[in-house]
PDB file of N, CA, C, O and CB in Angstrom:
ATOM      1  N   UNK A   1       1.037  -1.376   0.106  1.00  0.00           N
ATOM      2  CA  UNK A   1       0.448   0.442  -0.131  1.00  0.00           C
ATOM      3  C   UNK A   1       0.895   1.199   0.153  1.00  0.00           C
ATOM      4  O   UNK A   1       1.285   1.545   1.268  1.00  0.00           O
ATOM      5  CB  UNK A   1      -0.535   1.029   0.314  1.00  0.00           C
ATOM      6  N   UNK A   2       0.967   1.810  -1.145  1.00  0.00           N
ATOM      7  CA  UNK A   2       1.792   2.976  -0.821  1.00  0.00           C
ATOM      8  C   UNK A   2       1.436   4.536  -1.435  1.00  0.00           C
ATOM      9  O   UNK A   2       1.107   4.912  -2.560  1.00  0.00           O
ATOM     10  CB  UNK A   2       3.166   2.568  -1.297  1.00  0.00           C
ATOM     11  N   UNK A   3       1.669   5.281  -0.106  1.00  0.00           N
ATOM     12  CA  UNK A   3       0.896   6.721  -0.248  1.00  0.00           C
ATOM     13  C   UNK A   3       1.788   7.226  -0.188  1.00  0.00           C
ATOM     14  O   UNK A   3       2.590   7.217   0.746  1.00  0.00           O
ATOM     15  CB  UNK A   3      -0.117   7.312   0.615  1.00  0.00           C
ATOM     16  N   UNK A   4       1.876   8.078  -1.707  1.00  0.00           N
ATOM     17  CA  UNK A   4       2.249   8.730  -1.946  1.00  0.00           C
ATOM     18  C   UNK A   4       3.544  10.369  -1.554  1.00  0.00           C
ATOM     19  O   UNK A   4       2.986  11.179  -0.813  1.00  0.00           O
ATOM     20  CB  UNK A   4       1.381   8.481  -2.158  1.00  0.00           C
ATOM     21  N   UNK A   5       4.155  10.546  -1.727  1.00  0.00           N
ATOM     22  CA  UNK A   5       4.831  11.751  -1.128  1.00  0.00           C
ATOM     23  C   UNK A   5       4.599  12.925  -1.963  1.00  0.00           C
ATOM     24  O   UNK A   5       4.750  12.990  -3.183  1.00  0.00           O
ATOM     25  CB  UNK A   5       6.337  11.553  -0.963  1.00  0.00           C
ATOM     26  N   UNK A   6       4.016  14.317  -0.762  1.00  0.00           N
ATOM     27  CA  UNK A   6       3.953  15.364  -1.273  1.00  0.00           C
ATOM     28  C   UNK A   6       4.763  16.178  -0.287  1.00  0.00           C
ATOM     29  O   UNK A   6       5.225  16.129   0.853  1.00  0.00           O
ATOM     30  CB  UNK A   6       2.634  15.724  -1.572  1.00  0.00           C
ATOM     31  N   UNK A   7       4.651  17.236  -1.744  1.00  0.00           N
ATOM     32  CA  UNK A   7       5.527  17.913  -2.033  1.00  0.00           C
ATOM     33  C   UNK A   7       4.733  18.836  -1.736  1.00  0.00           C
ATOM     34  O   UNK A   7       3.722  19.040  -2.408  1.00  0.00           O
ATOM     35  CB  UNK A   7       6.181  17.816  -3.143  1.00  0.00           C
ATOM     36  N   UNK A   8       5.071  19.598  -0.614  1.00  0.00           N
ATOM     37  CA  UNK A   8       4.347  21.568  -0.367  1.00  0.00           C
ATOM     38  C   UNK A   8       5.243  22.299   0.265  1.00  0.00           C
ATOM     39  O   UNK A   8       6.288  22.017   0.852  1.00  0.00           O
ATOM     40  CB  UNK A   8       2.831  21.897   0.768  1.00  0.00           C
ATOM     41  N   UNK A   9       4.424  23.715  -0.035  1.00  0.00           N
ATOM     42  CA  UNK A   9       5.212  24.838  -0.276  1.00  0.00           C
ATOM     43  C   UNK A   9       4.798  25.799   1.526  1.00  0.00           C
ATOM     44  O   UNK A   9       3.670  26.288   1.579  1.00  0.00           O
ATOM     45  CB  UNK A   9       4.569  25.727  -2.100  1.00  0.00           C
ATOM     46  N   UNK A  10       5.385  25.914   2.343  1.00  0.00           N
ATOM     47  CA  UNK A  10       5.414  26.846   3.504  1.00  0.00           C
ATOM     48  C   UNK A  10       6.790  28.089   4.134  1.00  0.00           C
ATOM     49  O   UNK A  10       8.020  28.085   4.158  1.00  0.00           O
ATOM     50  CB  UNK A  10       5.185  25.782   4.550  1.00  0.00           C
ATOM     51  N   UNK A  11       5.591  29.114   4.606  1.00  0.00           N
ATOM     52  CA  UNK A  11       6.428  29.620   5.088  1.00  0.00           C
ATOM     53  C   UNK A  11       6.534  30.107   6.432  1.00  0.00           C
ATOM     54  O   UNK A  11       5.752  30.617   7.235  1.00  0.00           O
ATOM     55  CB  UNK A  11       6.588  30.269   4.429  1.00  0.00           C
ATOM     56  N   UNK A  12       7.902  29.751   6.426  1.00  0.00           N
ATOM     57  CA  UNK A  12       8.978  29.812   7.689  1.00  0.00           C
ATOM     58  C   UNK A  12       9.860  30.746   7.649  1.00  0.00           C
ATOM     59  O   UNK A  12      10.640  31.150   6.787  1.00  0.00           O
ATOM     60  CB  UNK A  12       9.803  28.668   7.874  1.00  0.00           C
ATOM     61  N   UNK A  13       9.495  31.180   9.269  1.00  0.00           N
ATOM     62  CA  UNK A  13      10.898  32.719   8.963  1.00  0.00           C
ATOM     63  C   UNK A  13      10.524  33.436   7.852  1.00  0.00           C
ATOM     64  O   UNK A  13      11.166  33.605   6.815  1.00  0.00           O
ATOM     65  CB  UNK A  13      12.767  32.230   8.470  1.00  0.00           C
ATOM     66  N   UNK A  14       9.683  33.750   8.083  1.00  0.00           N
ATOM     67  CA  UNK A  14       9.392  35.022   6.368  1.00  0.00           C
ATOM     68  C   UNK A  14       9.577  34.541   5.006  1.00  0.00           C
ATOM     69  O   UNK A  14       9.293  35.131   3.963  1.00  0.00           O
ATOM     70  CB  UNK A  14      10.616  36.421   6.186  1.00  0.00           C
ATOM     71  N   UNK A  15      10.242  33.055   5.204  1.00  0.00           N
ATOM     72  CA  UNK A  15      10.595  33.142   3.515  1.00  0.00           C
ATOM     73  C   UNK A  15       9.243  31.980   3.217  1.00  0.00           C
ATOM     74  O   UNK A  15       8.374  31.559   3.980  1.00  0.00           O
ATOM     75  CB  UNK A  15      12.685  32.427   2.889  1.00  0.00           C
ATOM     76  N   UNK A  16       9.559  31.670   1.588  1.00  0.00           N
ATOM     77  CA  UNK A  16       8.583  29.727   1.367  1.00  0.00           C
ATOM     78  C   UNK A  16       9.791  29.150   1.111  1.00  0.00           C
ATOM     79  O   UNK A  16      10.758  29.431   0.403  1.00  0.00           O
ATOM     80  CB  UNK A  16       7.160  29.236  -0.315  1.00  0.00           C
ATOM     81  N   UNK A  17       9.522  28.350   1.799  1.00  0.00           N
ATOM     82  CA  UNK A  17      10.409  26.576   1.714  1.00  0.00           C
ATOM     83  C   UNK A  17       9.874  25.461   0.781  1.00  0.00           C
ATOM     84  O   UNK A  17       9.216  26.000  -0.109  1.00  0.00           O
ATOM     85  CB  UNK A  17      10.293  25.663   3.299  1.00  0.00           C
ATOM     86  N   UNK A  18       9.897  24.397   0.669  1.00  0.00           N
ATOM     87  CA  UNK A  18       9.590  23.277   0.286  1.00  0.00           C
ATOM     88  C   UNK A  18       9.497  22.449   0.944  1.00  0.00           C
ATOM     89  O   UNK A  18      10.601  21.920   0.811  1.00  0.00           O
ATOM     90  CB  UNK A  18      10.080  22.951  -0.374  1.00  0.00           C
ATOM     91  N   UNK A  19       8.770  21.656   1.876  1.00  0.00           N
ATOM     92  CA  UNK A  19       8.970  19.919   2.038  1.00  0.00           C
ATOM     93  C   UNK A  19       8.430  19.015   1.587  1.00  0.00           C
ATOM     94  O   UNK A  19       7.304  19.097   1.094  1.00  0.00           O
ATOM     95  CB  UNK A  19       8.834  19.420   3.026  1.00  0.00           C
ATOM     96  N   UNK A  20       8.904  18.270   1.633  1.00  0.00           N
ATOM     97  CA  UNK A  20       8.488  16.511   0.818  1.00  0.00           C
ATOM     98  C   UNK A  20       8.124  15.522   2.076  1.00  0.00           C
ATOM     99  O   UNK A  20       8.932  14.832   2.697  1.00  0.00           O
ATOM    100  CB  UNK A  20      10.207  15.568  -0.191  1.00  0.00           C
ATOM    101  N   UNK A  21       7.048  15.597   2.248  1.00  0.00           N
ATOM    102  CA  UNK A  21       7.006  14.332   3.125  1.00  0.00           C
ATOM    103  C   UNK A  21       6.092  13.495   2.461  1.00  0.00           C
ATOM    104  O   UNK A  21       5.412  13.696   1.454  1.00  0.00           O
ATOM    105  CB  UNK A  21       6.559  14.549   4.636  1.00  0.00           C
ATOM    106  N   UNK A  22       6.259  11.922   3.656  1.00  0.00           N
ATOM    107  CA  UNK A  22       4.886  11.164   2.989  1.00  0.00           C
ATOM    108  C   UNK A  22       3.670  11.521   3.469  1.00  0.00           C
ATOM    109  O   UNK A  22       3.608  12.252   4.457  1.00  0.00           O
ATOM    110  CB  UNK A  22       4.837   9.683   3.173  1.00  0.00           C
ATOM    111  N   UNK A  23       2.368  10.991   2.747  1.00  0.00           N
ATOM    112  CA  UNK A  23       1.788  11.579   3.006  1.00  0.00           C
ATOM    113  C   UNK A  23       0.983  11.481   4.603  1.00  0.00           C
ATOM    114  O   UNK A  23       0.252  12.318   5.132  1.00  0.00           O
ATOM    115  CB  UNK A  23       1.333  11.548   1.982  1.00  0.00           C
ATOM    116  N   UNK A  24       1.401  10.221   5.078  1.00  0.00           N
ATOM    117  CA  UNK A  24       0.616  10.188   6.981  1.00  0.00           C
ATOM    118  C   UNK A  24       1.993  10.910   7.690  1.00  0.00           C
ATOM    119  O   UNK A  24       2.011  10.858   8.920  1.00  0.00           O
ATOM    120  CB  UNK A  24       0.240   7.928   7.982  1.00  0.00           C
ATOM    121  N   UNK A  25       2.834  11.397   7.201  1.00  0.00           N
ATOM    122  CA  UNK A  25       3.704  12.057   8.112  1.00  0.00           C
ATOM    123  C   UNK A  25       3.105  13.630   7.862  1.00  0.00           C
ATOM    124  O   UNK A  25       3.015  14.362   8.847  1.00  0.00           O
ATOM    125  CB  UNK A  25       5.452  11.772   7.738  1.00  0.00           C
ATOM    126  N   UNK A  26       2.825  13.976   6.942  1.00  0.00           N
ATOM    127  CA  UNK A  26       1.588  15.380   6.423  1.00  0.00           C
ATOM    128  C   UNK A  26      -0.326  14.766   7.373  1.00  0.00           C
ATOM    129  O   UNK A  26      -1.355  15.318   7.765  1.00  0.00           O
ATOM    130  CB  UNK A  26       1.328  15.245   3.607  1.00  0.00           C
ATOM    131  N   UNK A  27       0.118  13.692   7.317  1.00  0.00           N
ATOM    132  CA  UNK A  27      -1.788  13.972   8.071  1.00  0.00           C
ATOM    133  C   UNK A  27      -1.437  13.523  10.067  1.00  0.00           C
ATOM    134  O   UNK A  27      -2.028  13.420  11.142  1.00  0.00           O
ATOM    135  CB  UNK A  27      -3.584  12.001   6.979  1.00  0.00           C
ATOM    136  N   UNK A  28      -0.646  13.453   9.710  1.00  0.00           N
ATOM    137  CA  UNK A  28       0.002  12.935  11.957  1.00  0.00           C
ATOM    138  C   UNK A  28       0.427  15.100  12.069  1.00  0.00           C
ATOM    139  O   UNK A  28       0.038  15.910  12.911  1.00  0.00           O
ATOM    140  CB  UNK A  28       3.011  10.955  12.226  1.00  0.00           C
ATOM    141  N   UNK A  29       1.121  15.264  11.111  1.00  0.00           N
ATOM    142  CA  UNK A  29       1.267  16.872  11.344  1.00  0.00           C
ATOM    143  C   UNK A  29       0.270  17.240  11.838  1.00  0.00           C
ATOM    144  O   UNK A  29      -0.091  17.198  13.014  1.00  0.00           O
ATOM    145  CB  UNK A  29       1.474  17.764  10.243  1.00  0.00           C
ATOM    146  N   UNK A  30      -0.403  17.766  10.610  1.00  0.00           N
ATOM    147  CA  UNK A  30      -1.561  18.387  10.401  1.00  0.00           C
ATOM    148  C   UNK A  30      -2.701  18.044  12.023  1.00  0.00           C
ATOM    149  O   UNK A  30      -3.613  18.792  12.374  1.00  0.00           O
ATOM    150  CB  UNK A  30      -2.147  17.693   8.762  1.00  0.00           C
ATOM    151  N   UNK A  31      -2.279  16.729  12.759  1.00  0.00           N
ATOM    152  CA  UNK A  31      -3.207  16.608  13.968  1.00  0.00           C
ATOM    153  C   UNK A  31      -2.647  17.024  15.150  1.00  0.00           C
ATOM    154  O   UNK A  31      -3.268  17.508  16.096  1.00  0.00           O
ATOM    155  CB  UNK A  31      -3.660  15.280  14.201  1.00  0.00           C
ATOM    156  N   UNK A  32      -0.960  16.747  15.056  1.00  0.00           N
ATOM    157  CA  UNK A  32      -0.659  17.370  16.057  1.00  0.00           C
ATOM    158  C   UNK A  32      -0.811  18.993  15.990  1.00  0.00           C
ATOM    159  O   UNK A  32      -0.876  19.467  17.125  1.00  0.00           O
ATOM    160  CB  UNK A  32       0.565  16.924  16.321  1.00  0.00           C
ATOM    161  N   UNK A  33      -0.870  19.781  15.147  1.00  0.00           N
ATOM    162  CA  UNK A  33      -0.557  21.001  15.148  1.00  0.00           C
ATOM    163  C   UNK A  33      -2.076  21.843  15.213  1.00  0.00           C
ATOM    164  O   UNK A  33      -2.167  23.044  15.468  1.00  0.00           O
ATOM    165  CB  UNK A  33       0.396  21.251  13.880  1.00  0.00           C
ATOM    166  N   UNK A  34      -3.708  20.554  14.805  1.00  0.00           N
ATOM    167  CA  UNK A  34      -4.808  21.216  15.350  1.00  0.00           C
ATOM    168  C   UNK A  34      -4.530  20.736  17.350  1.00  0.00           C
ATOM    169  O   UNK A  34      -5.142  21.477  18.120  1.00  0.00           O
ATOM    170  CB  UNK A  34      -6.507  20.482  14.379  1.00  0.00           C
ATOM    171  N   UNK A  35      -4.045  20.089  17.723  1.00  0.00           N
ATOM    172  CA  UNK A  35      -4.452  20.150  19.242  1.00  0.00           C
ATOM    173  C   UNK A  35      -3.554  20.902  20.211  1.00  0.00           C
ATOM    174  O   UNK A  35      -3.677  21.044  21.428  1.00  0.00           O
ATOM    175  CB  UNK A  35      -4.538  18.752  19.791  1.00  0.00           C
ATOM    176  N   UNK A  36      -2.422  21.446  19.201  1.00  0.00           N
ATOM    177  CA  UNK A  36      -1.591  22.838  20.136  1.00  0.00           C
ATOM    178  C   UNK A  36      -2.092  24.380  19.254  1.00  0.00           C
ATOM    179  O   UNK A  36      -1.662  25.533  19.265  1.00  0.00           O
ATOM    180  CB  UNK A  36       0.707  22.642  19.992  1.00  0.00           C
ATOM    181  N   UNK A  37      -3.054  23.774  18.637  1.00  0.00           N
ATOM    182  CA  UNK A  37      -4.068  25.326  17.918  1.00  0.00           C
ATOM    183  C   UNK A  37      -2.916  26.457  17.391  1.00  0.00           C
ATOM    184  O   UNK A  37      -2.969  27.656  17.665  1.00  0.00           O
ATOM    185  CB  UNK A  37      -5.263  26.391  19.503  1.00  0.00           C
ATOM    186  N   UNK A  38      -2.117  25.962  16.770  1.00  0.00           N
ATOM    187  CA  UNK A  38      -1.096  25.920  15.726  1.00  0.00           C
ATOM    188  C   UNK A  38      -1.467  25.140  14.595  1.00  0.00           C
ATOM    189  O   UNK A  38      -1.800  23.958  14.505  1.00  0.00           O
ATOM    190  CB  UNK A  38       0.132  25.420  16.218  1.00  0.00           C
ATOM    191  N   UNK A  39      -1.283  26.471  13.350  1.00  0.00           N
ATOM    192  CA  UNK A  39      -1.779  26.340  11.652  1.00  0.00           C
ATOM    193  C   UNK A  39       0.094  25.391  12.029  1.00  0.00           C
ATOM    194  O   UNK A  39       0.997  25.410  12.866  1.00  0.00           O
ATOM    195  CB  UNK A  39      -2.105  28.523  10.066  1.00  0.00           C
ATOM    196  N   UNK A  40      -0.310  24.651  10.649  1.00  0.00           N
ATOM    197  CA  UNK A  40       1.036  23.499  10.432  1.00  0.00           C
ATOM    198  C   UNK A  40       2.169  24.517  10.223  1.00  0.00           C
ATOM    199  O   UNK A  40       3.003  24.604  11.124  1.00  0.00           O
ATOM    200  CB  UNK A  40       0.919  22.273   8.862  1.00  0.00           C
ATOM    201  N   UNK A  41       2.329  25.531   8.809  1.00  0.00           N
ATOM    202  CA  UNK A  41       3.296  26.863   9.202  1.00  0.00           C
ATOM    203  C   UNK A  41       4.036  26.741   9.952  1.00  0.00           C
ATOM    204  O   UNK A  41       5.174  26.275   9.914  1.00  0.00           O
ATOM    205  CB  UNK A  41       2.834  27.939   9.662  1.00  0.00           C
ATOM    206  N   UNK A  42       3.118  27.394  11.162  1.00  0.00           N
ATOM    207  CA  UNK A  42       3.502  27.532  12.613  1.00  0.00           C
ATOM    208  C   UNK A  42       4.213  26.792  13.470  1.00  0.00           C
ATOM    209  O   UNK A  42       4.920  27.339  14.317  1.00  0.00           O
ATOM    210  CB  UNK A  42       2.642  27.602  13.198  1.00  0.00           C
ATOM    211  N   UNK A  43       4.091  25.056  13.331  1.00  0.00           N
ATOM    212  CA  UNK A  43       4.543  24.291  13.251  1.00  0.00           C
ATOM    213  C   UNK A  43       5.384  23.677  12.944  1.00  0.00           C
ATOM    214  O   UNK A  43       5.779  22.615  13.426  1.00  0.00           O
ATOM    215  CB  UNK A  43       4.238  24.147  13.158  1.00  0.00           C
ATOM    216  N   UNK A  44       5.883  24.437  11.852  1.00  0.00           N
ATOM    217  CA  UNK A  44       6.932  23.372  10.917  1.00  0.00           C
ATOM    218  C   UNK A  44       7.658  24.476  11.675  1.00  0.00           C
ATOM    219  O   UNK A  44       8.516  24.048  12.447  1.00  0.00           O
ATOM    220  CB  UNK A  44       7.004  23.030   8.852  1.00  0.00           C
ATOM    221  N   UNK A  45       7.505  25.847  11.630  1.00  0.00           N
ATOM    222  CA  UNK A  45       8.701  26.879  12.218  1.00  0.00           C
ATOM    223  C   UNK A  45       9.262  26.932  12.994  1.00  0.00           C
ATOM    224  O   UNK A  45      10.394  27.401  12.878  1.00  0.00           O
ATOM    225  CB  UNK A  45       8.628  27.785  12.433  1.00  0.00           C
ATOM    226  N   UNK A  46       8.675  26.372  14.516  1.00  0.00           N
ATOM    227  CA  UNK A  46       8.930  25.565  15.749  1.00  0.00           C
ATOM    228  C   UNK A  46       9.990  24.246  15.298  1.00  0.00           C
ATOM    229  O   UNK A  46      11.182  24.527  15.423  1.00  0.00           O
ATOM    230  CB  UNK A  46       7.342  24.991  16.391  1.00  0.00           C
ATOM    231  N   UNK A  47       9.898  23.825  15.146  1.00  0.00           N
ATOM    232  CA  UNK A  47      10.628  22.274  14.488  1.00  0.00           C
ATOM    233  C   UNK A  47      11.841  23.159  13.716  1.00  0.00           C
ATOM    234  O   UNK A  47      12.984  22.702  13.728  1.00  0.00           O
ATOM    235  CB  UNK A  47       9.350  21.052  13.058  1.00  0.00           C
ATOM    236  N   UNK A  48      11.631  24.094  13.226  1.00  0.00           N
ATOM    237  CA  UNK A  48      12.913  24.085  12.023  1.00  0.00           C
ATOM    238  C   UNK A  48      13.696  25.330  12.466  1.00  0.00           C
ATOM    239  O   UNK A  48      14.638  25.777  11.812  1.00  0.00           O
ATOM    240  CB  UNK A  48      12.347  24.287  10.166  1.00  0.00           C
ATOM    241  N   UNK A  49      13.048  26.106  14.138  1.00  0.00           N
ATOM    242  CA  UNK A  49      13.861  26.833  14.729  1.00  0.00           C
ATOM    243  C   UNK A  49      14.839  25.807  15.969  1.00  0.00           C
ATOM    244  O   UNK A  49      15.856  25.940  16.650  1.00  0.00           O
ATOM    245  CB  UNK A  49      12.915  28.052  15.295  1.00  0.00           C
ATOM    246  N   UNK A  50      13.839  24.825  15.731  1.00  0.00           N
ATOM    247  CA  UNK A  50      14.710  24.197  17.048  1.00  0.00           C
ATOM    248  C   UNK A  50      15.664  22.794  16.335  1.00  0.00           C
ATOM    249  O   UNK A  50      16.257  22.040  17.106  1.00  0.00           O
ATOM    250  CB  UNK A  50      13.350  23.504  18.544  1.00  0.00           C
ATOM    251  N   UNK A  51      15.708  22.613  15.111  1.00  0.00           N
ATOM    252  CA  UNK A  51      16.393  21.649  14.693  1.00  0.00           C
ATOM    253  C   UNK A  51      17.833  21.129  13.757  1.00  0.00           C
ATOM    254  O   UNK A  51      18.206  20.282  12.946  1.00  0.00           O
ATOM    255  CB  UNK A  51      15.604  21.361  14.361  1.00  0.00           C
ATOM    256  N   UNK A  52      18.347  22.453  14.629  1.00  0.00           N
ATOM    257  CA  UNK A  52      20.227  22.467  14.351  1.00  0.00           C
ATOM    258  C   UNK A  52      21.163  22.082  13.152  1.00  0.00           C
ATOM    259  O   UNK A  52      22.361  21.812  13.231  1.00  0.00           O
ATOM    260  CB  UNK A  52      20.862  21.522  15.270  1.00  0.00           C
ATOM    261  N   UNK A  53      20.543  22.104  12.260  1.00  0.00           N
ATOM    262  CA  UNK A  53      20.986  21.816  11.076  1.00  0.00           C
ATOM    263  C   UNK A  53      20.766  20.891  10.162  1.00  0.00           C
ATOM    264  O   UNK A  53      21.363  20.871   9.086  1.00  0.00           O
ATOM    265  CB  UNK A  53      21.841  21.765  11.174  1.00  0.00           C
ATOM    266  N   UNK A  54      19.846  20.006  10.532  1.00  0.00           N
ATOM    267  CA  UNK A  54      19.095  18.826  10.037  1.00  0.00           C
ATOM    268  C   UNK A  54      18.541  19.507   9.036  1.00  0.00           C
ATOM    269  O   UNK A  54      18.367  20.707   8.824  1.00  0.00           O
ATOM    270  CB  UNK A  54      18.084  18.066  10.977  1.00  0.00           C
ATOM    271  N   UNK A  55      18.178  18.068   8.186  1.00  0.00           N
ATOM    272  CA  UNK A  55      17.407  18.592   7.250  1.00  0.00           C
ATOM    273  C   UNK A  55      16.111  18.889   7.334  1.00  0.00           C
ATOM    274  O   UNK A  55      15.708  17.832   7.821  1.00  0.00           O
ATOM    275  CB  UNK A  55      17.482  17.986   6.410  1.00  0.00           C
ATOM    276  N   UNK A  56      15.305  19.458   7.232  1.00  0.00           N
ATOM    277  CA  UNK A  56      14.166  19.792   7.804  1.00  0.00           C
ATOM    278  C   UNK A  56      12.717  18.215   7.325  1.00  0.00           C
ATOM    279  O   UNK A  56      12.135  17.420   8.063  1.00  0.00           O
ATOM    280  CB  UNK A  56      13.869  21.634   7.060  1.00  0.00           C
ATOM    281  N   UNK A  57      12.672  18.417   5.867  1.00  0.00           N
ATOM    282  CA  UNK A  57      11.903  17.198   6.253  1.00  0.00           C
ATOM    283  C   UNK A  57      12.093  16.330   7.329  1.00  0.00           C
ATOM    284  O   UNK A  57      11.092  16.055   7.992  1.00  0.00           O
ATOM    285  CB  UNK A  57      11.933  16.451   5.366  1.00  0.00           C
ATOM    286  N   UNK A  58      13.410  15.727   7.715  1.00  0.00           N
ATOM    287  CA  UNK A  58      14.066  14.686   8.243  1.00  0.00           C
ATOM    288  C   UNK A  58      13.476  15.320  10.070  1.00  0.00           C
ATOM    289  O   UNK A  58      12.610  14.685  10.672  1.00  0.00           O
ATOM    290  CB  UNK A  58      16.060  14.631   7.671  1.00  0.00           C
ATOM    291  N   UNK A  59      14.002  16.360  10.570  1.00  0.00           N
ATOM    292  CA  UNK A  59      12.912  16.561  11.277  1.00  0.00           C
ATOM    293  C   UNK A  59      11.755  17.065  11.940  1.00  0.00           C
ATOM    294  O   UNK A  59      11.590  17.352  13.126  1.00  0.00           O
ATOM    295  CB  UNK A  59      13.049  16.458  11.505  1.00  0.00           C
ATOM    296  N   UNK A  60      10.909  17.128  10.871  1.00  0.00           N
ATOM    297  CA  UNK A  60       9.732  16.340  11.009  1.00  0.00           C
ATOM    298  C   UNK A  60       9.385  15.148  11.359  1.00  0.00           C
ATOM    299  O   UNK A  60       8.485  14.906  12.164  1.00  0.00           O
ATOM    300  CB  UNK A  60       9.315  16.324  10.240  1.00  0.00           C
ATOM    301  N   UNK A  61       9.999  14.405  10.842  1.00  0.00           N
ATOM    302  CA  UNK A  61       9.707  13.088  11.112  1.00  0.00           C
ATOM    303  C   UNK A  61       9.757  12.803  11.917  1.00  0.00           C
ATOM    304  O   UNK A  61       8.756  12.351  12.473  1.00  0.00           O
ATOM    305  CB  UNK A  61      10.088  12.350  10.744  1.00  0.00           C
ATOM    306  N   UNK A  62      11.135  12.882  12.621  1.00  0.00           N
ATOM    307  CA  UNK A  62      11.845  12.940  13.872  1.00  0.00           C
ATOM    308  C   UNK A  62      10.848  13.334  14.922  1.00  0.00           C
ATOM    309  O   UNK A  62      10.420  12.616  15.826  1.00  0.00           O
ATOM    310  CB  UNK A  62      13.038  13.922  13.817  1.00  0.00           C
ATOM    311  N   UNK A  63      10.464  14.911  14.600  1.00  0.00           N
ATOM    312  CA  UNK A  63       9.220  15.200  15.324  1.00  0.00           C
ATOM    313  C   UNK A  63       8.112  14.852  15.677  1.00  0.00           C
ATOM    314  O   UNK A  63       7.600  15.228  16.732  1.00  0.00           O
ATOM    315  CB  UNK A  63       8.907  15.764  15.106  1.00  0.00           C
ATOM    316  N   UNK A  64       7.609  14.136  14.911  1.00  0.00           N
ATOM    317  CA  UNK A  64       6.264  13.421  13.967  1.00  0.00           C
ATOM    318  C   UNK A  64       5.868  11.995  14.883  1.00  0.00           C
ATOM    319  O   UNK A  64       4.834  11.462  15.285  1.00  0.00           O
ATOM    320  CB  UNK A  64       6.880  12.849  11.982  1.00  0.00           C
ATOM    321  N   UNK A  65       7.477  11.704  14.958  1.00  0.00           N
ATOM    322  CA  UNK A  65       8.178  10.056  15.684  1.00  0.00           C
ATOM    323  C   UNK A  65       8.148  10.477  17.047  1.00  0.00           C
ATOM    324  O   UNK A  65       7.271   9.799  17.581  1.00  0.00           O
ATOM    325  CB  UNK A  65      10.078   9.461  15.217  1.00  0.00           C
ATOM    326  N   UNK A  66       8.468  10.962  17.570  1.00  0.00           N
ATOM    327  CA  UNK A  66       8.565  11.408  18.713  1.00  0.00           C
ATOM    328  C   UNK A  66       7.389  11.687  20.021  1.00  0.00           C
ATOM    329  O   UNK A  66       7.298  11.299  21.186  1.00  0.00           O
ATOM    330  CB  UNK A  66       9.102  12.368  18.333  1.00  0.00           C
ATOM    331  N   UNK A  67       6.539  12.616  19.081  1.00  0.00           N
ATOM    332  CA  UNK A  67       4.985  13.118  19.833  1.00  0.00           C
ATOM    333  C   UNK A  67       4.200  12.244  19.358  1.00  0.00           C
ATOM    334  O   UNK A  67       3.054  12.471  19.747  1.00  0.00           O
ATOM    335  CB  UNK A  67       4.283  14.650  19.495  1.00  0.00           C
ATOM    336  N   UNK A  68       4.335  10.491  18.071  1.00  0.00           N
ATOM    337  CA  UNK A  68       3.184   9.780  18.148  1.00  0.00           C
ATOM    338  C   UNK A  68       3.832   8.204  20.102  1.00  0.00           C
ATOM    339  O   UNK A  68       3.289   7.342  20.793  1.00  0.00           O
ATOM    340  CB  UNK A  68       2.921   8.888  15.808  1.00  0.00           C
ATOM    341  N   UNK A  69       5.176   8.864  19.965  1.00  0.00           N
ATOM    342  CA  UNK A  69       5.475   8.167  20.875  1.00  0.00           C
ATOM    343  C   UNK A  69       6.032   8.285  22.291  1.00  0.00           C
ATOM    344  O   UNK A  69       6.689   7.464  22.930  1.00  0.00           O
ATOM    345  CB  UNK A  69       5.981   7.658  20.380  1.00  0.00           C
ATOM    346  N   UNK A  70       5.600   9.538  22.635  1.00  0.00           N
ATOM    347  CA  UNK A  70       5.453  10.293  23.868  1.00  0.00           C
ATOM    348  C   UNK A  70       4.082   9.636  24.823  1.00  0.00           C
ATOM    349  O   UNK A  70       2.960   9.312  24.434  1.00  0.00           O
ATOM    350  CB  UNK A  70       5.218  11.980  23.394  1.00  0.00           C
ATOM    351  N   UNK A  71       4.722   9.594  26.282  1.00  0.00           N
ATOM    352  CA  UNK A  71       3.248   9.163  26.951  1.00  0.00           C
ATOM    353  C   UNK A  71       1.915  10.572  26.944  1.00  0.00           C
ATOM    354  O   UNK A  71       0.796  10.365  27.412  1.00  0.00           O
ATOM    355  CB  UNK A  71       3.679   8.683  28.879  1.00  0.00           C
TER     356      UNK A  71
END
């Protein structure tokens, strides 16, 4: 069962950037953002600010994974 890779453009830190993630990651990222009363772009901005040089798409995947594994 393949769930495609989706590329989306988001505005973070005052500039547009493209983020490529698998569909399930986008779905969970939207759920996390909604639970925190944030837009997806705002949540990505927070992740971007904390990633310390890591690739943004990878940082988002790790964030999502850590979020779903947290108690």
